[in-house]
N, C-alpha and C positions, 0 to 999 in steps of 0.2 A: 448752454452757449447761445448767445444771441447773434444771429447772422442777418445782415442787412444787404438789400440789393436795390439800387435805384434804376428806374427806367423812365425815359423821356417820351413825350408824345405831344402832338399839337391838336388843339380843339378850340371850338368857338362856343360861346354861350351868351345868354343875357339873363339878368336876374330880375324877373318881373316884379318882385316885391321890394327892390332896392330903390331908395328915394333919390339916388344920384345918377351919375353918368353910367354906372354899371347896368342900368336898366336897358341900355342900348346894346345891340349885338357887338361883340368884340371877341378877340381871341387871346389865347395864352400858350406859351410854351410850358406845358405842365411837366412836373417831375413827381413821380410816385416812388416813395421809399417804403419797401415792405420788410418787416422784421419778423423773423421766426425765432422761437426759443425751443431748442431741442438738445438732447444729449449728444455728445460726440460719439459717433460710431467708432469703436476701437479698430475695426479692420480698415476703414478708409481714412480715419483721422479727421473726418469732417462731420458737421451736424447736417449740412445740406450743401450740395455742389452749387456754386454761384450760377452756373449755366442752367441748372435745373430750376432754380428759383426764378431766374429771368424768364425762362420758357413758360412757366406756370403763370406768372404775372402778365406776360404778353398775351397768352391764350385766353385767360379769364377776364382780363380787364382792358388792357391796352388795345387789343383787337376790336373791342366794342366802341372805344372812345376816340381813337386816333383819326384825325382829320374829319371829325364829325361835329355836328351841332348838338351839343350835349342836352339841349332842351328837348330833343326828340326822344331822349331816354329818361330824363328827370324833369319834372315840371318846374322846379326852382333849384337849378344846379349850382348851389353854393359849394365851396370847397368842403364844407362840413357834410353836406348831403352826398357829395361824390365819395368822400372817405367811407361813409357808412355803406353806400352802394358797393364800393370795391370790397369792403370787408365781407359783405354778404356773398359776393361772387367767389371770394377766395377761401372762406372758412372751411368748406368741405374739401377743397382741392389741396389745401396747404396745412397739414397738421402742425400744430405748434405756432400758428399765427399769433403774433404778440402785438403788432402795431402797424398801422398804415399812416404814412405821412404824405399829404398832398401839398405840393408847392405850386401856387399859381404864378408866383414871380420868385426871383432870387431872394426877396426879403419877406415874403408872406407865405405862411403855410399853416396847416392844421394837422393835428395828430389824433388818431382814434385808436383806442385799445379795446374795442368791443363794449358790450353792455355791462 
């Protein structure tokens, strides 16, 4: 069963290697969607509780990025780099991790499924 949970956070960044306006400091209302793939536990009827998934994502990822300058964490914080960073933070804490999707805007996102 694939279970997804979205969590929102605010952060600023600049893309030092970008040839356009994103080279300048700016902010986003990010949305991270984390997907786990696990069997359903027959006793609970769930693969993972949505609240538990939210807590793990908040603890491991959002608490580090929310209302921060992401350049303090990643040298070139593209959405792609942030997705890989989040994967590395969640991989051990979240068995069955299947996908991380990072939305910079309502129309732009990246999805990462590990190596």
